[in-house]
C-alpha positions in Angstrom: 18.0 7.8 14.3 17.1 10.3 17.3 15.2 13.7 17.6 18.6 15.6 17.3 18.4 15.5 13.7 14.6 16.0 13.1 13.9 17.9 9.9 10.0 18.2 10.0 7.9 18.0 13.1 4.3 17.5 12.8 2.5 19.1 15.6 -1.1 18.4 16.6 -2.3 19.0 12.8 -6.0 18.7 11.8 -7.7 19.0 8.9 -11.7 18.9 8.7 -13.8 19.2 5.8 -17.4 20.3 7.1 -18.2 17.4 9.8 -15.2 15.1 8.6 -12.0 14.7 10.0 -9.7 13.8 7.3 -6.5 14.0 9.7 -7.3 14.3 13.5 -4.7 16.0 15.8 -1.6 14.0 14.3 1.8 14.6 15.8 4.8 13.1 14.0 8.6 13.7 13.6 10.6 13.0 10.5 14.3 13.0 10.2 17.1 14.3 8.0 17.8 12.2 5.3 15.0 9.9 6.3 13.0 7.8 3.7 9.7 7.8 5.4 6.2 6.0 4.4 2.8 7.1 5.2 1.0 4.0 4.7 -3.0 3.7 4.9 -5.9 2.4 3.0 -8.3 4.9 1.3 -9.6 7.5 3.7 -7.2 7.2 6.2 -6.1 10.7 5.8 -2.3 10.0 4.4 -2.7 11.9 1.1 -4.6 14.9 3.1 -1.6 14.9 5.4 0.9 15.1 2.4 -1.1 17.7 0.6 -0.9 20.0 3.9 2.9 19.3 3.9 3.3 20.6 0.3 1.1 23.8 1.2 -2.0 22.5 -1.1 -4.2 22.1 1.9 -4.2 24.4 4.7 -4.6 22.7 8.2 -7.6 23.4 10.3 -5.2 23.7 13.4 -1.6 22.5 14.2 1.8 23.5 13.0 4.1 22.0 10.3 7.8 22.8 11.4 10.7 22.4 8.8 14.0 23.3 10.1 12.0 24.9 13.1 10.1 27.3 10.8 6.4 26.8 10.6 5.2 26.1 7.0 1.5 26.7 7.6 1.6 30.5 6.7 4.2 30.0 4.0 2.8 29.7 0.4 3.4 26.3 -1.5 5.8 27.9 -4.2 8.0 29.5 -1.3 8.2 26.2 0.6 11.5 24.1 0.1 9.5 21.3 -0.7 8.4 19.5 -4.0 5.8 17.1 -4.5 5.9 14.6 -7.2 2.5 13.1 -8.5 1.6 9.6 -9.8 1.3 11.1 -13.2 4.9 12.3 -13.4 3.6 15.3 -15.5 6.5 15.9 -17.8 6.4 18.2 -20.6 5.9 16.1 -23.7 7.3 18.4 -26.3 10.5 18.9 -24.1 13.5 16.7 -24.0 14.6 14.7 -20.8 17.4 17.7 -20.2 14.8 20.4 -20.9 12.4 19.0 -18.3 14.8 18.5 -15.8 16.4 22.3 -16.2 12.8 23.6 -16.5 12.7 24.7 -12.6 16.1 26.1 -12.6 15.4 28.1 -15.7 12.3 29.5 -13.9 14.5 30.7 -11.2 16.7 32.4 -13.7 19.8 30.5 -12.8 22.9 31.0 -14.7 22.9 28.9 -17.8 26.2 27.2 -17.1 25.2 26.2 -13.8 21.8 24.9 -15.0 23.8 22.7 -17.5 26.1 21.5 -14.6 23.4 20.7 -12.3 21.3 18.8 -15.2 24.3 17.0 -16.0 24.7 15.8 -12.4 21.1 14.5 -12.1 21.3 12.8 -15.5 24.5 10.9 -14.2 22.5 9.9 -10.8 19.5 8.7 -12.6 21.7 6.8 -15.6 20.1 8.6 -18.4 23.0 10.4 -19.9 22.5 8.7 -23.4 19.0 9.6 -23.6 19.3 13.1 -22.2 17.7 14.4 -26.1 15.0 11.9 -25.9 11.3 13.3 -25.2 9.2 11.5 -22.7 7.2 9.3 -25.3 10.6 7.6 -26.3 11.0 6.7 -22.7 9.8 3.6 -20.8 7.7 3.9 -17.8 10.4 3.5 -15.4 12.6 5.9 -17.2 9.9 8.6 -17.2 9.7 8.2 -13.6 13.4 8.7 -12.9 13.1 12.1 -15.3 10.3 13.2 -13.0 12.2 12.6 -10.2 15.3 14.3 -11.3 13.0 17.3 -12.1 12.0 17.4 -8.6 15.6 16.6 -7.0 17.6 19.1 -9.2 16.4 22.4 -6.8 17.7 20.5 -3.9 14.5 20.7 -2.1 14.9 20.0 1.9 11.8 17.5 1.5 10.6 15.5 -1.5 7.1 14.2 -1.2 5.9 11.5 -3.5 2.1 10.5 -3.8 1.8 6.8 -5.0 4.7 7.4 -7.4 4.7 3.7 -8.4 1.0 3.2 -9.0 1.3 3.3 -12.7 4.0 0.9 -13.2 3.6 -3.1 -13.5 4.6 -5.4 -10.7 8.1 -6.2 -12.2 9.1 -2.8 -13.0 7.6 -1.5 -9.7 9.8 -3.8 -7.7 12.7 -2.6 -9.8 11.7 1.2 -8.9 11.3 0.5 -5.2 15.0 -0.2 -5.2 15.9 2.7 -7.4 14.0 5.1 -5.4 16.0 4.0 -2.4 19.2 4.1 -4.2 18.5 7.6 -5.6 17.3 8.9 -2.0 20.8 7.7 -0.5 22.7 9.2 -3.2 20.9 12.7 -3.1 20.8 12.6 0.5 17.3 14.4 0.8 14.4 13.5 2.9 11.7 11.4 1.2 8.1 11.0 2.2 6.4 8.7 0.3 2.3 8.0 0.4 1.6 4.5 -0.2 -1.2 1.7 0.4 1.0 -0.7 -0.4 2.6 -2.6 2.4 5.2 -4.4 0.6 6.3 -1.0 -0.9 6.7 0.4 2.2 8.5 -2.3 4.1 11.2 -2.7 1.1 11.7 1.2 0.9 11.2 3.2 4.2 13.6 3.5 7.1 10.2 4.2 9.4 6.9 3.6 8.5 3.6 5.5 9.8 0.4 3.5 9.8 -2.5 5.8 9.6 -6.3 4.9 10.1 -9.3 7.3 10.3 -7.0 10.5 10.3 -4.8 9.1 13.2 -1.4 7.7 13.8 -2.1 4.2 14.6 1.7 3.2 14.9 5.2 4.6 13.8 8.4 2.4 13.6 11.0 0.4 11.4 9.6 -1.9 9.0 11.2 -4.5 11.5 9.3 -3.1 14.4 5.9 -2.6 12.6 6.1 -6.1 11.0 7.4 -8.0 14.1 5.5 -5.9 16.9 2.2 -4.5 15.7 0.5 -2.4 18.2 -3.1 -4.1 17.5 -5.0 -6.5 15.6 -5.5 -3.9 12.8 -1.8 -3.3 12.2 -1.0 -7.0 12.4 -3.7 -7.4 9.8 -2.9 -4.7 7.6 1.0 -5.2 7.4 1.7 -8.9 5.7 -0.4 -11.9 6.3 -1.4 -13.0 9.8 -3.4 -15.9 11.0 -5.9 -14.9 13.9 -7.0 -17.8 16.1 -9.8 -16.7 18.5 -10.0 -17.9 22.2 -10.1 -16.7 25.6 -7.4 -15.8 28.2 -6.9 -18.5 30.8 -3.7 -17.7 32.9 -0.6 -17.3 30.7 -2.3 -19.2 27.8 -5.1 -18.8 25.4 -7.9 -21.4 25.2 -9.2 -21.6 21.5 -12.7 -21.9 20.4 -12.0 -25.6 19.9 -10.5 -25.9 23.7 -7.2 -26.5 22.8 -4.7 -24.6 24.7 -2.3 -21.9 22.6 0.9 -21.3 24.6 2.0 -17.7 24.1 4.8 -15.7 25.8 2.7 -13.2 27.9 -1.3 -12.5 28.6 0.0 -9.2 30.4 -2.8 -6.6 30.0 -5.6 -9.0 29.6 -7.9 -10.9 32.3 -8.9 -14.3 32.5 -11.9 -14.9 30.2 -11.2 -12.0 28.0 -11.7 -12.5 24.5 -8.7 -12.4 22.2 -7.2 -13.6 19.4 -3.5 -15.5 18.9 -1.8 -13.9 15.7 0.9 -15.9 13.8 2.5 -14.9 10.6 2.3 -18.0 8.1 6.2 -18.1 7.4 6.4 -18.7 11.2 4.4 -21.7 11.0 5.9 -24.7 10.0 5.3 -28.7 9.1 8.6 -29.3 10.6 9.3 -28.2 14.4 8.2 -31.2 16.3 9.7 -29.4 19.3 7.3 -26.4 19.1 5.3 -25.5 22.0 2.1 -25.4 19.7 0.7 -27.9 17.2 -2.6 -28.5 15.3 -3.6 -31.1 13.0 -5.5 -30.3 9.7 -6.1 -31.0 6.2 -4.8 -29.2 3.1 -7.9 -27.1 1.8 -5.7 -25.5 -1.2 -2.0 -25.0 -2.1 -0.5 -22.2 -4.3 3.3 -22.5 -5.6 4.9 -19.1 -5.2 8.6 -20.4 -6.3 10.4 -19.8 -3.3 7.8 -21.6 -1.2 4.4 -23.0 -1.5 1.5 -21.3 0.5 -0.9 -23.9 1.9 -4.4 -23.2 3.5 -5.3 -25.6 6.0 -8.4 -26.5 7.3 -8.3 -27.1 11.2 -10.7 -27.4 14.4 -9.5 -23.8 15.1 -12.4 -22.3 13.1 -14.2 -22.2 9.9 -11.2 -19.9 8.0 -8.3 -21.9 6.9 -5.2 -21.3 8.5 -2.3 -20.0 6.3 1.4 -21.6 6.1 4.5 -20.7 4.0 6.1 -24.0 3.5 10.1 -23.4 1.8 10.2 -25.4 -1.5 13.6 -26.8 -0.6 11.8 -28.7 2.2 9.0 -30.6 0.4 11.4 -31.4 -2.7 9.1 -32.6 -5.6 6.2 -34.0 -3.6 3.0 -31.8 -4.3 0.7 -31.1 -1.9 -3.0 -32.3 -2.7 -6.5 -31.0 -1.3 -7.3 -33.3 1.5 -3.9 -34.1 2.5 -3.1 -34.5 6.3 -0.5 -32.3 7.9 0.5 -31.1 11.2 1.2 -27.5 11.8 3.6 -26.3 14.5 4.8 -22.8 15.9 6.8 -21.6 18.9 5.1 -19.5 21.3 7.5 -16.6 20.9 6.3 -16.1 17.4 2.6 -15.6 18.8 1.0 -12.4 19.5 -2.0 -11.7 21.4 -4.6 -8.8 20.6 -8.1 -8.0 21.6 -10.7 -9.8 19.6 -12.3 -6.8 18.0 
């Protein structure tokens, strides 16, 4: 993707509530036909930003350009934008097809055209056979698809989704992540989703913006965000990460145990500076004798996850155990017990260095 197909340009947008800055001078471009995730913990400003895009909050300053037109002075009802809430807000007394048709009827569209558009959406959400059912006769996932169809049938330039999967159980949530991705691809409309769920963002989004305290911390593809986090907060927020504290010494880190940790580079840090070496649990192994780094330890706890076993290993690196994911096929039927001695190995290329703060 490139700037030639920018759909939405958020320019120096801020929202202040009395002395609190919910969003603080944030700038961001979102592209045509992109599935974009705003990711952050509670209070990061992501929902406030979404509400400003929808027109439900007025920015304190800044511009929101959609197709190069500033949306800030445009009333929410006049924006080519739809917002879908977690609650879905379907009309309980209406059938599936009546719920989908509602927005088109409010626009006084011709009946034959309404019927055609509703049928197209029923096919896309694969609920043709349930067109006459009411919401209370549908599963949670089906209700969500109806809510999506109602939001999409008017062909908005932008669809905003506020924690749309929050009310679903884990299995259905995983299924609907893929379903949302499929729907977005089929209808070719830009989706912007707000979520606090890192896995959800990684699975669905083309790009992710991590927000913190009303600011944009990092923006990139899921792979960029996961493999090259900008700082310790981003590294800790996305996925699991082991942090081994130490100080810089040349091109290495000397851990608190006086052990040397080999890293690719310590550029940007001075000798003696306090840092952490960061390694993902799945990048550690019990079977990489040729790796640059290793540490002996004892199994503290183990947890079976089907595809792998998550070990927590006590080492001399500190009080907090190190996490390592061991593929189940590599250990066979041999279970790990608390107190078992193991050696952890990892490559310097898989080791990130961040300031210890």
